[in-house]
N, C-alpha and C positions, 0 to 999 in steps of 0.2 A: 249620182246624188253625193252631195259633199259629205265626207266622214265627220261624223259627230265625235268630239273629244269628250270622253268621261272624266271630269275634272278631279274626282275621288280617286282615280287610279294613277299612282304615282310610282314611277320604277324606285324599287328600294335602294338605298344607299350602298347596301352589301352587294348588288348586283354590279353596280358601276365601279366600287371598289376593286372586284375581281379582274377588270381590265376591260376597256372600251378603245376601239380605233374607229374612224370615220373620215368622212371627207365633204368638202363644201363644194356644191355643185351649181354650175350655170348652164343654160344652152344658148350657144352661140352657132352661126351657119359661117364656116369658114371656107372661102373659095380662092384657088390658086390661079391667078391668070397665065397667060401664055408666057410672061418673062419672068415668071416666079415672084411676083409680088402677091401678097394676100389681102383679100378683103373679108371683113368680120362683119356680120350682122348681129345685132343682140337681140335675142328672140325672149328671154326671161330678163326682166329688170331686179329680180329679186332672187338672192341665193336660196338654195334648198338645201338641207344638210342632210347627211346620211349617218348612222351609227351602227356599227357591228358589235354585238355583245357574243360573249363566249370566245374571244379570241386566243384566251389562255386557259388552261384546266382550272375548273373551280370545283369546290365542294358540292356534294350532293344538294344540300340544303339551298346553296345559291342557285343552282340550275334548276331546280323545283320551282324557285321564284319565277324564272322566265316563262318556264311552262305554265305556272298558273297566271300570267300576264297573257300568253298566247290564249288560254283557254276563255278568261272573263272578257276578252275582246274578241271574240270569236275569229281568232286566227287574223286580226288586224282589220276587221270589220268596223270596229270603234277605235278611237285614237285613246291616248293616255299622254300623261305628262313626264319629263325627264329634265333633269338638272344638266347640262353640258357640263362635264368635268373641267372644261378649259375656257368657258365664257358664260356665267351667269350672274353677273353683277354690274350694276350701273351707278356711277356717282352723278353728281349734278353736272360735272364738267362736261359729260358725253350723253346724258339723260335730256332728252327735247321732247316737248309736247308739240305735236303738229295739229294746228286748226283743222276742223271737219265740219262740212255742213251736208246734211242729206247724205251720210256715209262717203262723202268726197273730200279729199284734202284740198284745203285752200291755204293761200298764203304761204308762208314759209315755217319750218320747223324752228322751235325754240322763241316764238315771240307770239303775240296775241294776234288776233284777227277780227276782235269785236263778235265773237262767237262764243256759245256757251261749251261746247263738247272738243274732245282734243285725244289724238291717237298718243300712246307711249312710244317714243322712238329712241333706239340707241346709236349714236353717231360713231363711225370708224373713221379716223382720219390717220394720214400718213405724216410723220415729222418732217418737217422741212417743207411743207406744201399746204395751201389752203383747201386742196381737193379733199372731199369727203364723201361718203355714202351712209344714209340714215336707214337703218333697219327698224319695221314695225314689230313690237313687243305686244302681244296680244294675251300672255298668260304671266303676269307678274305673280311673285311669290308673296302671298300677304298682301298687306295695303300699302302702295308706294307713298313715299313722301313727295308732296308736290310744292314747289316754291314759285313764288311769283316775286321777280326782282330780289331773289335771293332770300326772301323771308318764307320759312314753312307756312302753308295753310293749314285750318283745321278741317276734319272730317266732319260730316254731318248734314242731315236734311234739314233740319229746324234752325240750328244757330251756328252750323257750320259753313265753310267757304267753298267746299267741294264735296261731291260724291263720286263713287267709283263702282263700275260694273265689273266684277271679277270674272266674269263669263267672256267679256269682250277686249277688256283692258281698256275701255273708254272713261275718260275723265269727265266729269261735267263741273264747271267752275260756275258758282252761283253768282248771279248779277249782283252789282252793287250801286244800282240806281234804276228807277223804272218812271214812266209817266205816261199819262193818257194824250194820244194824239186828238185835239179838238177840231182841227180844221186841216185841210190840205188842199194844195194847188197840183193839178196834174201838168204835164207838159215836158218839154225835152229834157229838163231837169225837174225834180219833183221837191216842192216845199211843204214841209210839214210844221205846224204849229202846236207845240206842246203846254200842257196846263202848268208845269212845274219850271220855273226859271232855275231853280237849284239842279234839276236834271240836265238842264241844257248847259250849264255852266261846266259840267263835268267833261264836256268836248271840246275839241279844238279842229279846225281846218284841217284835213289829212286824217283824222280818225274815222271810226267805222259805227255807224249806228246798226242795231240789231232791233228789227221790227217783226211783230207778230199780231194775229187776231184782227188785221186789217180786212175790212168787208167791202166788196165793189169787185168789178171787174179786173181791179189791179192786184188782187190777192195774190195770185200765183207768181206775180213778178216781185212783189214785196215781201210776203211772208216768209219766216223763217230763214232769213238771209240778213248778213250784214251788208251794209251800203257806205260806200265812200263819201265823206261829208266833204262838201266843197265849198259852203258859206254859211255863216251863223249869224243872226241878226236879230235881237232881243230873244224871243222865245221860238223863232222859225229856224229850222235847220233844213238847209238845202242839201239833197243827197243826187248822185250822179247816177239816175235812174229815168229812163224815157218811158213816161206813162201818157204820152198824148193821146187822147180820144178814150182814156180809161177813167172809171169812178173810182175815188177813195172815199172811204168812209170809216170811221172810228179806227181803233187800231192801239197798239201800246209799242213804246220804245223803251228799250232795255240797254244798259251799260254793262259790256263786258272787257275783258282784258283788250288792250289795245297794242298795236304795232311798236310801240316804244316800251311796252312790258315785256320784259324777259320771263319765259315760263320752263321751268327744267324739273327734273325729278331724278329720284335715288332709290335703289332698291335691288332685290334679286328677281329672276324670273325663271321660269319653264321653257322649255321647248315642247310644243305639242307634236307627238309622233304617233306612227303606227306600223305594225308588222308589213314590210313591203311584199312580201310573198305568202301564198296560202300556207305553205309547208316550212317548217324549221327542222334543221338536222342536228344530229348530235353524235358525238363520238366518245366512247370510254378510254379517255387517255391514261387512265390507271386503274387497273383492276385489283383484286385483293378483296379483303373484307368490305362489307357495305359502306361502314362509317370512315373507310380510308380512300374510298373510289374518289377518282376526278373525273369530271364531264366535259368537253369542250364543245362548242357549237360552231363546227365551220362557216356556216352561212346563215346567220341569224341577224337580219339586216333591219333596222328601224328607219323610216324615212319621216322627215318632217311633213307634218299637216299644214298646208298654206291656207291661213285665215285672213279673211278680208278685215 
């Protein structure tokens, strides 16, 4: 069963300030051949981070915060949130939105794909090369700033331009145009006629049309997806979807950010973590009077909770 992260439990900054060390981990299978060459298979495509608390002696009050975290999470049965002391900020140069449909990423990070929902990503690049790796951020600190073509969007459900789910980190960008589909022709490609010419004029060939509420046997093929536009004529939009033998009735088309729109974000973020082991240990590093004692934790390890 997946670990539930308790979003109101945040590791106090006093614990982090007392000292943390950690590691970034991958899982690769390495095989040496008979002539000394190595073959490496990548088993994990995402890095998992570990943090070790109590690496230096700390005051009793600080150590008791670690014990409190241990108790309220039932020894790691639940997760909590932590600010990575070396990596907890994103600016718009590395903050990318990754389009998603039905919980699956589509298109490319940093640009639209004609869909409403997006994951927050942080891009890691090396100077002197165009190679990069994107990391999914599921627990931003507060509300991220969302940019479309460099312009900040407003937050809100009624008159805003985007909404945000703090439990998943998913951003939903509101549609800026919609129209009813009044007719459709099924075939090797699909032609849909819309009631609004103003809506159709928003698009160009190569853009993507979002469809929903389609009725008929084509519903599973067309609904809740964006489709590549291959032709526009009058109020007719042709999409690259094979609906041969299927029926198409009713439905709505919506306009969402397109592949030529840049989508970025900025803000701070947490890492969801849990106690890796059922037990935590401690060492009285400095005795004496109670108020002057120092405690260290030789093996208090937190591991990142991987969230989809």
